[in-house]
N, C-alpha and C positions, 0 to 999 in steps of 0.2 A: 494538681499539687496537693489537694486536700488529703490524699491517702499516703503521702510520702512517708510520714512517721507513724503509720498504723500497721499493726500486725493483722494479716488476713483472718477473717472469721468464717468465711463461707467456703474455704478450700483447705485441704490438708496437704496438697501437692508440694507446697513450698518447703515443707520439712524434708521431703525426699530430695529436692533441689539442693538444699544446704548439705544434706548427707553426702550426696554424690560429689559435690565440690570439695568437701573436706576429705573424702576418701582419696580423691585424685591428689590433693595437696600432701597427703601422707604416703603417696606412692602406690596406692591400691588401684586396680582396674575396676571401675564401678560396674562394668558389664559382666564381670566374673564372680562377683560376691553378692550374697544375699544378706540384707540387714539382720534378718531373723537368726542367721547362723551365729553372728557375733553375740547376739543377745542370749541365745541358748547356751553358748559356751562361756557366758559371763565375761566377754572381752569388751574392752572399750578402746577401739582404735582411733577414735576422734573425740574431740571435746563435745559434751552434751549428748553422748551416745544414747542414753536412755530416754532423754527428753525428745530427741529427734525421732526415735523409733516409736515412742508412744504417740507423738504428733502425727506421723504418717499413717499409723494404724497397721494392724497385723496383715491385712490384705495387701497393702502396698509393700510392706516389708518382706513378704513371702515371695515376691517376684523380682526377677532381674530388671534393672532399669531399662526403659525403652526410649530414653531421650537421646537424640542424635548428637554428634560430636560438637557442633558449634553451640548447641544448647549447653553441653557439658563445659565448654569454655567459659560461658557466662557464670556457671555455678562455681567453677574453679577460681575465677577472678573475685567473686564474692567471698570465697573462703580465704583467698590470699590476703584480702584487706580486712576481713572480719572473722578470723578463725576461732575466736573465743566468744563471739556475740551473735546470737540468733537475730536479735533486733538489728544489729549492724549489717548482717547479711541481707536481711529483708530490704533495707534501704538501698543497698547497692544493686540488688536484683531489680528493684523498682525503677531505679535511675536508668537501667538498660531499656526498660519498657517505655518510659517516658521519652527517652531520646529516639527510640524507634518510631513512636507516634509522631514526633516532630518530623522525622524523615518521611513518613507516609504523607503527612500534610504537605511537605515541600514537593515531592515527586508526584503525588496525586494531583496537586494543583496544576503542575506542568502538563500532565496527561489530559486533564480536562480542557486546558487552554488549547492544546493541539487538536483535540477532537471537536472544538467549538461548542463545548458544553458549558453550562453555568458553573463557574468556579465554586460557588457556594455549595455545590453538591458534596464537596469533600467533608462538609460539616455533618452530613448524615452519619459519617463514621466518627470523626474526631470528637464531636460533642454529643454522641449517643450515650445516654446513661448506662446502657448495657456494656459498652466498651470501657467506660470509665470504671465501672464496678468490677467487671470480670478481668480486664487486662491490668490496669494500674492497681486496682484494689486487691484482687485475688492472685496477682502475680502469674498470670498465664502468658506464656511466651509466644502466643499467636502474633502479637504485635511485632516482635523481632522477625518472625518468619515473613510476615506481610510487608515489612519494610523492604526486605530483599526481593520479594515477589513484585511489588509495585515498581521498585527501581529497575528490575529486569524487564518489566513490560514497557517502561519508558524507553529503555535502551533498544528494545526490540522494535518499538515504533520508529526509532531513529535509524533502523537497519544495522545497528551495531550488535550483530547476533553473537559474536564471540564473548563480548562483555556481558551480554544478556544471559548467555549460558552459564558463565561463572557465577553470576548473581543468583540464578535459579538453583544452581547446585548448593549455594550457601543457604537458600531458603529451605531446600530439602534437608539440609544438614542441621536445621533448627527443628523443623517438624516435617514428617514424611508426606503430608497431604498433597504438596505440589506434584508428587509423582503421578497422580491421577491426570494431570494436565498434559503430560508429555505427548501422548498420541494426538492431542487436539491441535498441535502446531503444524501438522502435516500440510494442510491446504495453504496455510499462511506462507510457508516456505516455498511450496511448489508453484504458487501463483504470484507471489509478491517479491521475489528476488531475481529479477531478470538481469542478465549480463550479456550484452551484445557485442559482437565483433564487427569488423568492416565487411559488409556484404554488398557493397555498391555495385559489384560486377555481376551479381546474380539478378535473375528476373524478379519481378514483383512477387509472383507466386512462390518462387523458390525462397525469396527473402522472408516471406510470411511463414512458410513451412519451417525454415531454419530457425527463425526467431522463436517460434513456438517450441521447437525441440530444445533450444538453448535454455528457455525459461524453465522447462521441466528438468532438464539435466542439471543445470546449475543449482536450481532450488533443491533437488534431491541431495546433491553433494553437500550443500550448506546444512540441510536438515540432518544428514548423517554426522557432519562435524559438530553440529549443535548437540546431538545426543551423546556423542563420544566425549565431548568436553564435560557435559553434565555428569555422566556416569563416572568418568575417570576422576574428576574433581571430588565427587562424593566419596569414592573409594579412598582417595588420598587423605581426605579429612578423617576417615575412620582408621587409617593405618597406625596412628599412635596407640590405639587400643587393640591392635590386632592380636588374636590368639586363635587356636584351633576351636575353642569353645565359643568364641564371640558370635559367630553366625547362628549357631544353634540356640544359644541363650536369648539373643536379640529377637529372632523370628518367633520363638515360643512366647515371649512377652507381648510382642505385637499381635500374635495370633489369638491371644486371650480376648481381644476386643471383638473378634468374629465368632468365637465358639463358647464364650463363658459369660461375658458381661451383657447386661440389659439395662437400658435407662432411656426414658423419654423417646422411645421409638414410635414410628407411625405405622407404616405398612407391615413392618415386622411383627408388631403386636397382633395385627389381623391374621397374619400367617400362623403365628403361634397359637391363636385360638382355634384355627382350623385344625392344627396338629393335635391339640387337646381333644377336639371333637372326634377325630378319626383314630388317633393312636393312644390317647389317654395320658400323654405326658409331653413334656417340653421337647421340641425337636430343634433346639437352637443350633446344634452341630450341623444338621442337614440344611436348615433354612439359611444359616450363615453362608454356607457354600453356594446355595442357589442364588441368593441376593448378590453375592460377589460376581457370579457369572452374569447375572442380569445387568449389573453395572458395567462390566466389560463390554457386553453386547451394545449397550446404550452408547458408550464412548466410541465404539467402532462406527455406529450409525452417525454420530455427530462428526466423526473424523472424515468419513468418506462421502457422506450423502447430503451434507448441508450445501445450500446453493450459493449463499453470499459469503465472501471472504474478506470483507473489510476489517479494519482493526477493531471497530465497535462490535462487529459480529464475532470476531475471535473471542473477545472478552465475554460477550453474551453466551457463547458456547462453553467457555470455562465455567461460567456461573451455573448453567443448567446441568452440565456434566457433574459438577460437585454436588448440587442440590439433589440430583437423582440418587447419588450415592448416600446422602444423608437421609433421604426419604425411605430408603430400603435398609439402612443400617440398623444393627441391634442396639447401638449406643449413640446417643446424640447429647453430649454434655453442652451446657449453655455456651461455653467459650468457643465451641466449634463454629458458631455462627459468625465470627469475626471475618472469616474468609469470604463467604457469600455476600456479606454486608459490604466489604470494600469493593468487590467486583461489581456489585449493583450500582455503585456510585458512578461508574463509567458507562452505564446502560440506561435504557428507558424503564427498566423494571424496578419496582420498589417493594416487592413482596418480602425480600430479606429484612427491610426496615420494619415491616409489620411483625416478622418473625422475632426480631430482637425485642419487641414489646411483649408479645404473648409468651415468649420463652420463660418469663418470670413465673408463669403458672407452674413450671416444673420445679420451682424452689419449694413447693409444698412438701415434696418428698423429704427434704432435709429437716422438716419440723418434727419428724419422728425419730425415735432412738430405739433400735436401729432404723435407718431410713426406710421408708415404705412409700411407694407411689400410689396415689389415688388416680386410677385410670380415667375417671371423669374429668380431671384436670387436664390430663394428656389429650383426651378427646376434644375438649374445648379449645386447647391450643391449636391442634391441627385442623379442626373445623374452621376456625377463623383464618388460619394461614391459607389453607387450600381454597377457601371461598375467595379470598383476595387474589390469589394466584390465578384462579380461573377467570376472574373479572379482568385482570390485566391481559391475559392471553386473548380473551374474547375482544377486548378493546383494541389490542394490537392487530388482530385479524380484521376487524372492521375498518381500521385506518388504512390497511393495505388495500382493501377493496375500494376505498374512496380514492 
């Protein structure tokens, strides 16, 4: 609650949140208009036009919004109740995030209880200084996305897959990152959703063979329904903003993270240096595509070749799938770590907790105007992180041998 009445100082994104919400309130489609266009034409479609544009910065203002529809709904509600006050909008946006964290606490506790894990593990997330600073303090909506994700995992554990699919679609409609998880549910559905009929008249061998076939068949059908509900719900949530330009504008904005932006990367910076050595210039466009392909291949391996299929293993798979993506990404902003952090709560791995500690080294870049990274700080961050990760993997391997 300490940040409730504070204006964020470590992030400019909230200015764009308020801009988008007020644009919707005035009848504009935020996916079709650029803030810089209104500034260049000296137009003021919303209250505090110049202040909001100056706050978000020229880089943000020159790109179409990349925030999905449920995120936009939060922005709209803030504009609805505080269309004349930036400070009032900040308070409303922060209330959404605090309520989401309370929901994460509630459903996270239930998952831990069901998995027979220490309930106190949830405080690795809730009381983490990184979460308090980046979510509540700096108004990043990962908390709202994670509320829907944790709620969805809880319902999936209960085998209520239709409800889980709706919740997962809501999570995607706040932030797109849960899209990475979709292929990883394959084995969970095909192994853990049996539905048997009456086969008492069959032989024991025939019953066993039929039972196995039914498990696979029913599981695949449920998996297909799961994906259909997620995709169709996400599309429905985008429909209020539909236009012919929506897809182009949105994909271009999202694509910038793969082909233009660089921040706090690990393996990508190594690949970039190799590119400088052999080509003499930054190969981000090529490297971004290669790392995306590597992520897809890694997700395929996790999907089809993992041996264990318990619920704990499912969450562990989600954790490592996402972390591999972040390890090869061109941009890893501090608030991205909220997702691996909450997933780690339900596993035996704690390297994301360490990451939320060493991520503060990346703040050094913001001390410069314009911001400039010191790669020694980045090196120290990832050296500490990967050292602890290797220790945990080694420890896990030895425990299996025992």
